[in-house]
Residue, then its C-alpha position, 0 to 999 in steps of 0.5 A: m500500500g502506497k504511502l498515499t494511500v496509506l495517507a488520505l485514509r488515515a486524513v479520512l479516519v481523521a475526520l471520520l473519528a473527529g466528526s462522530l466526537f461532534v456528533q456524540t457530544v453536540m449532536v445527541p445533547l441537541l437531540a435530546a433537546d427535541l425529542e424532548d418536544l415529543g408528545p405523550e403517545s411517543a415519549h417513549l420513543r425518546i431514550p431508547l431512541l438515543v440510545i441507539v443513535f449512541l451507540g451507532v456512533v461508537t460503533v462508526q468509531v471501535v470500526a475506524v480505530c481496527v481499521w488504523r490499527l490494520v492500515t499500520m501493521v501494512r505499514h510494517n508489513t504485520v498484516f498478514s500475523h494473527a495479531a490482526f484477526r483480533y480487530v479482523h473480529i473486531v470488526i466485524g462484531t461490529f457490523v453486526a451490531a450496527a446492522l441490529l441497532v438500526f433494526a432495532l431503530a426500525v422495529l422501534l418507529a414501526p408502530g404508530e403513525a409516526v414514521a412512514p411505513g416506507i421509511v420503517l422498510l428504508l432502516c430494514g432494507g439498511s441494515l441488512a446493507v449494513f450485516g450483509v459488509a460484515l458478510i464480507v469481511l468475513v470473506l475477507r478475513m478468510l482471504l486474510a487467514q489463507a494469506v497467512a496460512r501461506d506466509a507461513e508455508a512461504r517462511r517453513m519451506h525458506a527455513e529450510l531450504e537454508e539447511v538445505i543450502 
């Protein structure tokens, strides 16, 4: 991976983390203040909505930190090791959690007339899409496992060859 690519990815990750911190510290409290104006028929939605939004931002932060660590491993040529699996597993779990959060939001908004059924359906589709990303990362994890196995085999064969020579 080239230096410019790594630099660009890290700039995006920094912007993403900074934006997510802004959302957590400024936007979530503003959303909480706006939700206080809900009528009595929707007041029970306030806390669950805030929790889902806050945890959704946390999932973005966790994925950004794990991707940062994996990019660092790529730069140090250590990504084809078992240490990389820890971060990949966290990313997969985080995407599954994010999919569940989006689905929980859809379930929370489904009853009543406050939100159109089409919006709930879009949220369910979004949940499915996020879960699909988790499955894609799982497939990439399998490719990483194959690469780690081949790298270990190449090292073993290289060591045997050095003994012969």
